[in-house]
N, C-alpha and C positions, 0 to 999 in steps of 0.2 A: 844660497850655499845650499848644493847638495846635503838630501836627507840621509842618504846611502850609506850606513857602514851594516857589516858583518864579523860575525865569528868564521875562524878556521882553524880548524883544529888535526891536529895530527894522530891516524890511526894505522895500527898493524894492518888490519887487515879490510881495505875498505869496502868490502862485501856485506861483510858483517857490520859493518855499521852504516851503513846505506840501510840493509833489512829492517837493524833496528829502526832508525828516523821513518820510514816507510812505513812501520807498523803506530808511527807517531801522524801520519796523514801527511806527510812530506814528500815529493816526489823528483826524481834527479831534474832538471832544468838545463847541466853544463857537464859536459864530461872531458876531462885533457888527460893525453890525446883521444882524438875521436873514433880512431879505429883503438886496434891492439889493447895492452893492458894498462889500462886505468893507474894515474899517478893522482888524479886531483877531479873531483863531484862538489857539485854545489846544490844543494834541495833546496825545496823551495814548501814552502806552504804561505797561503795567504801572502799577506804582504809581509812575512819571515823567511830570512836565508840561510842558510849556513855552509860552510865551506868544511872537506875534510880532502885531508891532502895524505898519501903515503907518504912513511920516513922518506929522508935522505942522509947519505951521510955528515953530508953537513947539519942535520936539525938536532938545536939540541933543546926548542923549544916548541912544547909540547903544544900549542894554542897561539893563536895572532886575534888582534879584533884591528878590521881596518875602516877608516873612518874617510870618505871620498867626502872632500872638499873644492870646491872652483878656484880656489886663489891658495896653491901650497908657498909659494912665500909670505901672502900676505898675513896668512895662517900661523905658518912657522914664526913669524917675527913677532905677531900676539901676543901667543902659546911663550913663546922670550921673554917678552916685556912686560908678564902679569908676576914671569920669574918660575914656569914649567921649566 
């Protein structure tokens, strides 16, 4: 099973938020789009990473927690069977 999981937060000002995390030792490892006004950044520090996204008109949530798994269907089936 994949061991990757990370938090994505929504921030009004990506550059200010990026600057805060850089002061904590994080550095940008992914930018979207790669040119022009950024809508999303991944910042990493050691084995940890956090995503920062600009809000959009359809955003109602301030954060999301993403967990990668190798078998999505099997994982969903096990979760449902356990009452999740």
